[in-house]
Every structure is written in C-alpha cells, then in structure tokens.
C-alpha positions as CSV (number, residue, x, y, z in Angstrom):
1,M,-4.0,-4.3,11.4
2,L,-3.1,-0.8,10.0
3,I,-4.5,0.2,6.6
4,I,-3.0,3.0,4.7
5,N,-4.2,4.7,1.5
6,G,-2.3,7.1,-0.6
7,T,-0.5,7.7,-3.9
8,A,3.0,7.1,-5.1
9,E,5.0,7.6,-8.3
10,L,6.3,4.6,-10.2
11,M,10.1,5.0,-10.6
12,K,10.9,1.7,-12.5
13,N,9.8,0.3,-15.8
14,N,6.9,-2.1,-15.4
15,D,5.0,-4.3,-17.9
16,H,1.6,-3.0,-16.9
17,L,2.1,0.5,-15.4
18,N,3.8,3.6,-16.8
19,K,7.0,4.8,-15.2
20,G,6.6,8.4,-13.9
21,D,2.9,8.2,-13.4
22,R,1.2,8.4,-10.0
23,Y,-1.0,5.5,-8.7
24,E,-3.2,5.1,-5.8
25,F,-2.3,2.3,-3.3
26,N,-3.7,0.5,-0.3
27,M,-1.3,-1.0,2.1
28,F,-1.7,-3.2,5.2
29,S,0.8,-3.2,8.0
30,L,0.8,-5.6,10.9
31,N,2.6,-3.0,13.0
32,M,1.1,0.1,14.4
33,P,0.8,3.1,14.9
34,L,1.4,4.8,11.5
35,E,3.8,7.3,12.9
36,D,6.1,4.5,14.1
37,Q,6.0,2.8,10.7
38,L,6.6,5.6,8.2
39,A,10.3,4.8,7.6
40,Q,9.6,1.0,7.1
41,I,6.6,1.7,4.9
42,E,8.7,4.0,2.7
43,D,11.5,1.4,2.5
44,Y,9.0,-1.3,1.6
45,L,7.5,0.8,-1.3
46,V,10.9,2.3,-2.5
47,T,12.4,-1.2,-2.8
48,R,9.5,-2.1,-5.1
49,G,10.0,0.9,-7.4
50,W,7.8,3.5,-5.8
51,D,8.7,7.0,-4.5
52,N,7.2,10.4,-3.8
53,I,4.8,8.7,-1.5
54,E,1.8,10.6,-0.1
55,V,-0.3,9.0,2.6
56,A,-3.9,10.3,2.4
57,N,-5.7,8.2,4.9
58,N,-5.1,5.5,7.5
59,G,-7.1,3.5,9.9
60,I,-7.3,0.3,11.9
61,I,-9.0,-2.9,10.6
62,E,-10.1,-4.8,13.7
63,D,-12.4,-7.3,11.9
64,P,-11.4,-8.6,8.5
65,S,-15.0,-9.4,7.7
66,E,-15.3,-5.6,7.2
67,I,-13.2,-6.0,4.0
68,Q,-15.5,-6.7,1.1
69,H,-13.1,-6.5,-1.8
70,E,-11.4,-9.8,-2.7
71,V,-8.0,-8.2,-3.6
72,L,-7.9,-6.2,-0.4
73,L,-8.8,-9.3,1.6
74,T,-6.0,-11.2,-0.1
75,A,-3.5,-8.4,0.8
76,Y,-4.8,-8.4,4.4
77,E,-4.1,-12.1,4.7
78,K,-0.6,-11.7,3.2
79,A,0.2,-8.9,5.6
80,K,-0.7,-11.2,8.5
81,T,2.2,-13.5,7.6
82,E,4.6,-11.1,5.9
83,G,4.1,-7.9,7.9
84,Y,3.2,-5.7,4.9
85,A,1.2,-6.0,1.7
86,V,0.3,-3.4,-0.9
87,T,-2.2,-3.2,-3.7
88,I,-1.9,-0.8,-6.6
89,N,-4.8,0.6,-8.6
90,N,-3.8,-0.1,-12.2
91,Q,-5.4,3.2,-13.4
92,S,-2.9,6.1,-13.1
93,L,-4.1,9.4,-11.6
94,I,-4.2,12.2,-14.1
C-alpha cells in the first residue's frame, strides 16, 4: 500500500476547516507507484474540495502492524476496499 504525505489548500467551505488555509494530509493508495497515481490522486483530492496539492513524502506500507495511529489504521483499512483514503490534520499550517 502506498502512503503519501503532503499539504493541500481547502477550496470549499467546511464546518470544521477554514477555506483558503493549507492543511497537512496523509493518503493511502492501493495502487502503486506514486508516479503512475498522481493524476488519480489529484482528482480524488480535488473532488473533495482540495487543490494546490504538494506531495512531501511517500513510501510503501508492507505490514499494517507498523501503523500505530488509530485514525491512520482506519484509513489504511478503508483504502484496502475503496482504493484510496485520506486523513486531514485539522490544524491548519501557518
């Protein structure tokens, strides 16, 4: 499973996040490598109201027991069935 970390700007109004602010995200993709997934990842995020996407890091999760954070583990499991899953840090970047 591919894991991607980066930032994106919120382009839609949201009850909990501020439109126009940048937020850090973690994303899981069932498909690899990253280079082959960039257009699909962008489409996935843009349809959910995110743009100006910057990928900072990426890697491969071979063993889900390496994931210690419950929210990330839930996203990993979701990506196994839906192909993609994203988590957003609810603190905007300054």
